[in-house]
MITI-921244 format. One line per 8 residues: number of its first residue (from 1); their letters; for each residue x, y, z of C-alpha. Coordinates in steps of 0.05 Angstrom, whole numbers, always signed. Layout:
NUM	A	X,Y,Z | ...;
END
This chain:
1	MAMAEIEV	+2014,+2438,+1573 | +2083,+2437,+1608 | +2089,+2511,+1614 | +2016,+2523,+1627 | +1988,+2575,+1672 | +1938,+2544,+1723 | +1892,+2573,+1773 | +1875,+2533,+1833;
9	FGAGIFGL	+1813,+2558,+1875 | +1818,+2542,+1947 | +1878,+2544,+1995 | +1862,+2487,+2040 | +1904,+2426,+2041 | +1878,+2399,+1975 | +1887,+2465,+1939 | +1956,+2479,+1963;
17	TVAYCLQK	+1982,+2408,+1948 | +1953,+2408,+1880 | +1984,+2478,+1867 | +2052,+2452,+1894 | +2050,+2389,+1851 | +2032,+2429,+1790 | +2090,+2478,+1805 | +2139,+2423,+1810;
25	RGAKVRVI	+2117,+2397,+1743 | +2137,+2465,+1712 | +2068,+2500,+1711 | +2060,+2574,+1731 | +2008,+2569,+1785 | +1964,+2620,+1820 | +1920,+2604,+1881 | +1854,+2640,+1892;
33	EKRRVGAG	+1827,+2637,+1963 | +1764,+2675,+1983 | +1784,+2675,+2056 | +1854,+2659,+2077 | +1901,+2599,+2077 | +1876,+2539,+2115 | +1810,+2578,+2133 | +1765,+2516,+2124;
41	ASGGVVGA	+1765,+2445,+2148 | +1842,+2442,+2134 | +1854,+2491,+2191 | +1830,+2440,+2245 | +1867,+2412,+2304 | +1865,+2336,+2299 | +1913,+2316,+2242 | +1904,+2240,+2240;
49	LAPHSPDN	+1935,+2203,+2181 | +1909,+2133,+2191 | +1903,+2077,+2140 | +1847,+2033,+2122 | +1856,+1962,+2147 | +1899,+1918,+2105 | +1847,+1867,+2086 | +1795,+1866,+2029;
57	WNDKKQFQ	+1846,+1904,+1991 | +1823,+1949,+1931 | +1847,+2006,+1888 | +1823,+2058,+1935 | +1862,+2027,+1994 | +1922,+2025,+1949 | +1915,+2097,+1930 | +1914,+2116,+2004;
65	FESLIATK	+1972,+2068,+2019 | +2016,+2098,+1963 | +1998,+2166,+1991 | +2016,+2150,+2063 | +2082,+2119,+2044 | +2103,+2181,+2002 | +2081,+2228,+2056 | +2144,+2229,+2100;
73	AFWAEVDG	+2189,+2250,+2042 | +2137,+2302,+2018 | +2133,+2339,+2083 | +2207,+2335,+2094 | +2217,+2369,+2026 | +2164,+2421,+2040 | +2188,+2438,+2110 | +2260,+2443,+2083;
81	ISGIASGY	+2237,+2495,+2034 | +2191,+2533,+2079 | +2230,+2529,+2143 | +2163,+2516,+2179 | +2152,+2451,+2217 | +2087,+2417,+2192 | +2088,+2371,+2255 | +2091,+2308,+2213;
89	GQTGRLVA	+2111,+2244,+2249 | +2100,+2171,+2232 | +2084,+2150,+2304 | +2034,+2094,+2294 | +1965,+2079,+2321 | +1936,+2040,+2379 | +1866,+2010,+2377 | +1836,+1969,+2435;
97	LLDQRELD	+1810,+1900,+2416 | +1743,+1897,+2451 | +1728,+1820,+2442 | +1752,+1755,+2416 | +1726,+1769,+2347 | +1764,+1834,+2340 | +1826,+1799,+2368 | +1823,+1743,+2317;
105	LARERVAS	+1810,+1793,+2261 | +1871,+1835,+2279 | +1915,+1772,+2281 | +1892,+1757,+2211 | +1910,+1828,+2190 | +1982,+1818,+2213 | +1992,+1771,+2156 | +1952,+1811,+2104;
113	AKTVWQGH	+1992,+1872,+2122 | +2058,+1836,+2106 | +2029,+1826,+2034 | +1996,+1890,+2017 | +2039,+1940,+2054 | +2099,+1912,+2021 | +2149,+1917,+2077 | +2135,+1993,+2085;
121	AEWRVVPS	+2097,+1984,+2150 | +2070,+1932,+2200 | +2007,+1912,+2234 | +2017,+1882,+2300 | +1978,+1854,+2361 | +2008,+1880,+2424 | +1993,+1870,+2497 | +1965,+1922,+2547;
129	GWTQNWGP	+2022,+1961,+2578 | +2066,+1954,+2513 | +2067,+2029,+2510 | +2079,+2046,+2585 | +2005,+2052,+2604 | +1990,+2099,+2546 | +1922,+2079,+2520 | +1853,+2062,+2548;
137	DSPTGFFS	+1834,+1994,+2578 | +1825,+1936,+2534 | +1776,+1881,+2553 | +1818,+1829,+2515 | +1884,+1855,+2542 | +1909,+1866,+2471 | +1911,+1925,+2421 | +1925,+1930,+2346;
145	FDTLSARI	+1982,+1973,+2328 | +2002,+1995,+2260 | +2067,+2033,+2242 | +2036,+2066,+2180 | +1993,+2115,+2216 | +2023,+2185,+2224 | +2003,+2252,+2253 | +2009,+2324,+2227;
153	SPRAACAS	+1993,+2391,+2254 | +1937,+2416,+2204 | +1948,+2492,+2212 | +2024,+2487,+2212 | +2023,+2439,+2150 | +1982,+2491,+2111 | +2026,+2547,+2131 | +2089,+2505,+2112;
161	LAAAFLRN	+2061,+2486,+2045 | +2037,+2557,+2028 | +2105,+2585,+2046 | +2142,+2531,+2005 | +2096,+2544,+1946 | +2109,+2620,+1952 | +2185,+2611,+1955 | +2183,+2569,+1893;
169	GGEILEGQ	+2150,+2628,+1855 | +2078,+2614,+1864 | +2022,+2665,+1879 | +1969,+2666,+1930 | +1912,+2715,+1929 | +1872,+2717,+1991 | +1804,+2750,+2000 | +1787,+2738,+1925;
177	TVGQGADA	+1738,+2694,+1887 | +1750,+2713,+1815 | +1811,+2689,+1778 | +1852,+2730,+1729 | +1851,+2682,+1673 | +1889,+2619,+1659 | +1896,+2557,+1613 | +1861,+2515,+1664;
185	AVLCTGYE	+1830,+2517,+1733 | +1826,+2467,+1789 | +1770,+2473,+1840 | +1790,+2454,+1910 | +1735,+2493,+1943 | +1713,+2450,+2002 | +1640,+2434,+2021 | +1612,+2497,+1992;
193	GLMEMSAG	+1643,+2475,+1924 | +1608,+2408,+1928 | +1542,+2440,+1945 | +1550,+2485,+1887 | +1564,+2426,+1841 | +1507,+2387,+1870 | +1459,+2440,+1851 | +1470,+2426,+1776;
201	PDGPVGKG	+1437,+2381,+1728 | +1480,+2319,+1746 | +1452,+2311,+1815 | +1485,+2311,+1884 | +1562,+2299,+1887 | +1574,+2313,+1961 | +1558,+2354,+2022 | +1587,+2383,+2083;
209	IKGQGLLV	+1592,+2350,+2152 | +1611,+2390,+2212 | +1666,+2368,+2259 | +1687,+2396,+2326 | +1752,+2379,+2361 | +1795,+2401,+2423 | +1867,+2417,+2432 | +1893,+2404,+2505;
217	DFVASDLP	+1957,+2417,+2542 | +1980,+2346,+2551 | +2050,+2322,+2532 | +2053,+2253,+2497 | +2094,+2275,+2438 | +2129,+2211,+2417 | +2073,+2162,+2433 | +2026,+2134,+2383;
225	QIYAAGLH	+1958,+2162,+2368 | +1900,+2125,+2396 | +1830,+2111,+2367 | +1780,+2093,+2423 | +1705,+2106,+2437 | +1699,+2131,+2365 | +1749,+2189,+2382 | +1820,+2202,+2356;
233	FIPHADGT	+1873,+2221,+2409 | +1934,+2253,+2372 | +1996,+2272,+2408 | +2029,+2329,+2373 | +2104,+2345,+2371 | +2091,+2411,+2407 | +2064,+2379,+2471 | +1993,+2385,+2458;
241	LAIGSTSE	+1939,+2331,+2449 | +1884,+2336,+2396 | +1819,+2302,+2411 | +1765,+2295,+2357 | +1719,+2294,+2326 | +1643,+2299,+2318 | +1608,+2286,+2254 | +1545,+2328,+2248;
249	KAWDDSSG	+1502,+2328,+2185 | +1460,+2387,+2208 | +1482,+2450,+2240 | +1464,+2522,+2251 | +1534,+2551,+2258 | +1586,+2525,+2211 | +1646,+2549,+2256 | +1615,+2554,+2326;
257	TDANLEAL	+1630,+2501,+2381 | +1571,+2476,+2423 | +1544,+2424,+2469 | +1565,+2369,+2421 | +1637,+2389,+2433 | +1629,+2388,+2510 | +1597,+2317,+2503 | +1657,+2296,+2462;
265	YRRAIAEF	+1702,+2322,+2519 | +1665,+2283,+2570 | +1673,+2218,+2530 | +1749,+2233,+2524 | +1755,+2243,+2599 | +1717,+2178,+2610 | +1770,+2143,+2567 | +1829,+2179,+2597;
273	PQLSTAKV	+1812,+2207,+2665 | +1880,+2243,+2669 | +1854,+2291,+2616 | +1806,+2321,+2667 | +1862,+2367,+2693 | +1892,+2384,+2624 | +1881,+2457,+2602 | +1840,+2464,+2540;
281	LNRWAGVR	+1879,+2507,+2492 | +1833,+2509,+2433 | +1764,+2490,+2415 | +1754,+2485,+2338 | +1694,+2472,+2291 | +1689,+2470,+2217 | +1653,+2436,+2159 | +1690,+2379,+2123;
289	PCGSRRAP	+1675,+2368,+2050 | +1648,+2296,+2040 | +1637,+2264,+1970 | +1574,+2226,+1962 | +1614,+2159,+1970 | +1649,+2188,+2031 | +1710,+2189,+1987 | +1752,+2242,+1952;
297	VLGRHPRL	+1724,+2272,+1886 | +1777,+2280,+1836 | +1773,+2291,+1762 | +1748,+2336,+1705 | +1689,+2380,+1721 | +1628,+2351,+1684 | +1606,+2416,+1655 | +1661,+2468,+1651;
305	ENTFVANG	+1715,+2467,+1601 | +1788,+2462,+1622 | +1764,+2457,+1694 | +1781,+2403,+1743 | +1758,+2384,+1812 | +1799,+2362,+1874 | +1754,+2360,+1935 | +1719,+2313,+1986;
313	GFKIGFGV	+1775,+2295,+2034 | +1729,+2287,+2094 | +1766,+2246,+2144 | +1822,+2223,+2102 | +1843,+2286,+2065 | +1910,+2295,+2096 | +1927,+2223,+2087 | +1909,+2220,+2012;
321	VVKAGQVM	+1931,+2287,+1992 | +2001,+2274,+1970 | +1977,+2223,+1917 | +1915,+2266,+1901 | +1962,+2326,+1885 | +2006,+2279,+1840 | +1948,+2250,+1801 | +1914,+2316,+1791;
329	ADLVLSGQ	+1978,+2346,+1763 | +1982,+2288,+1715 | +1910,+2300,+1694 | +1915,+2375,+1687 | +1982,+2374,+1649 | +1981,+2308,+1609 | +1905,+2291,+1607 | +1918,+2224,+1637;
337	ASIPKGFS	+1916,+2200,+1711 | +1906,+2138,+1748 | +1846,+2155,+1793 | +1807,+2100,+1826 | +1737,+2094,+1798 | +1708,+2106,+1868 | +1747,+2169,+1875 | +1725,+2197,+1809;
345	VEANFG	+1675,+2256,+1797 | +1631,+2212,+1755 | +1624,+2160,+1809 | +1607,+2211,+1862 | +1545,+2239,+1825 | +1477,+2210,+1843;
END
């Protein structure tokens, strides 16, 4: 199927990346988007690309790792074609170590990272003040710091990828739900697509979980991201700081911000009092697609012929999407792909 015509439904980060990877493999690709590019969860403000811990290694962690180490070159290529900066930066992540148990575990992870991260990145234990007072208080006086974590501007990344795809000869049809006919289709349709699949005879495959986040005017552009009090603090290259996000299983308004976000903001200020004077630039809310195993859902559609699924990024979507795009291109064009069992469509049902 080297010269196949493929339709990708959904112009979020999964749909755009799958389309781009298919295009690079020689396929003629059309993207069908019922709203606009990056209209769903991919149009958020946070943009944390953070790895799982380097212990208890498995095929899912290996998949994410391979994606993260390929991400720098991927976005450099995309941004070079589009002329739009995605905001990607491998700036690392700090996490306060709250007690002796966490400190001991973090020190063990220093050694395990040397093995499984294969020299591409490091896991360190660093003292308070190591980053010039950037970071919350740590009861132990220490933080874990990994050099694999990165940040990206979600909206800019979607814009850059869409522009690169179009410049390479692709087609994006916004405001449409029906394809024009192709050899195969890939459904990257967010939480609504997971809900539609879950209504079939195979049982639930996933759901939507609402998230809310903030973007504030606070310059920390070259400093690491921080995870504290259950929140991500992501310094972006443009001099803004993203804070997020909530995880809401029930909601009335899928895109409206509310008291949950204000509570999040109060928690953020409690961790970083200096944020109390920072101007709030944007309040965002959206529903993230979550597979039944809280993992991506990749593979063949269980009922539709010549139809494939790439969905369920939830909190790790931007971090795994490069590898996901590559394996989905393999699957669609050659019929074979190395997808971890826990990420497969079959594993997510029931």
